[in-house]
N, C-alpha and C positions, 0 to 999 in steps of 0.2 A: 447792812444798810438796805433801805427800801427805796426804790425809785418812785417818786411821786410827782404829780403835776398840780401846782397851785393855780386854781382858776379863780380870778378876781372878778367879783360881781358887785353891782351897786348895793347900798344899804337896802335891806328888804328883799334882795334877790333880783334877778332879771338876766338880760343877755350879758355874756362875759365881756369885760373890758380888755383883759389880756391874761396871759398865763405865763408861769415860770416853772421850770423843771428843777427838782432837787433830789439829792440822795440823803435820806433822813434815817436816823437810828430807830425811829418809831413813827407811827402815823398819828398826827394830831387828831383829837376827838372833837366832836360837835360841842360847841359852847366854849372852847378854848380860844384865847387870844394869842396871836403870833405876831412877831415883828420881822421885817426883812431889812437888812442894811445892804447897800450896794457898794461893792468894792471900789468903784470909780468915783465915789462921793466921800468927802471928808467927814460929814456929820449927818446924823439923822436916820430915822426909820420910816418905813411904810408899815402901817398897823392894820391888822385884819382880825376879824371874828369868824371862826370856823362855823359855817352853816351845816355842812354835811360832808360825808366822805363816800365816794362812789368807788366800789371795787368791781373792775371789769375782769372777768375770768373766762378761760376757755377750758373745754374738756374734750378729750380725744374721741369720744364715741357718743352716739345718741341713745344708747340703751338706758333702761330705767335704773340699773344698779351697777356698781363698780366691780371690777375684778381687781385682783391684787396688783396687776401690772398697769392698770389705768390710773394715771395721775393727772389732775388738771394743773393749770398754771395761771399766774396772775399776768394779765396783759397790761393793765394800767391801774394805778390808784390815783383818783382825782380828788383833790381837796377843794371843795367849793367854799370860798371865804369872801366875806363882804368887807369893803373898805371901812375902817374904823378910825377913831381919833385916839391919840395917846401922847404921852410925854415924849419930847425929843423928836417930833415928826419933822420930816423934810419940808421945806417951803412948798415944794411941788405937791406933796401929799396933802398938806393943809389946804392948799387951793382946791384940790380935788374934793376934799370933804366939804369945803365951803360951797362949791358948785352943786354938790348933791343936796346939801341942806337948803339952798336957794330954790331947788326944785321940789322941796317937800320930802326928801328922803334923808331923814336924820340918821347919821352914823352912830353906832354904839361907841361908848367911850371906855378906855382902860381906866381903872382906878389909879390915881397917882401913887397909891401905896404899893403897887406891884413892883415898883423900882426901889 
């Protein structure tokens, strides 16, 4: 499992609206659609389009090349994803998409055939 932070941004990008932390079996790739269901809700999804993945890493030394004992590590993997429309959205998520669209930021849409 890989620890990742989903950073939700408006359609087209911009300042983050909120973030959620996950343990994932793999890191989503740019261009993929993802959905999130909330365990405290009976129905619906929040839908997102992956814009980019940011890998924040650290390394133990500032030298130009590695030694056998030097190993870097991942500090954080951030998945930047914009709000999107999709089937079975929660009412709250639909209102968020409508609000963005009213401001000229059209969300991407899942194809209904994906379900």
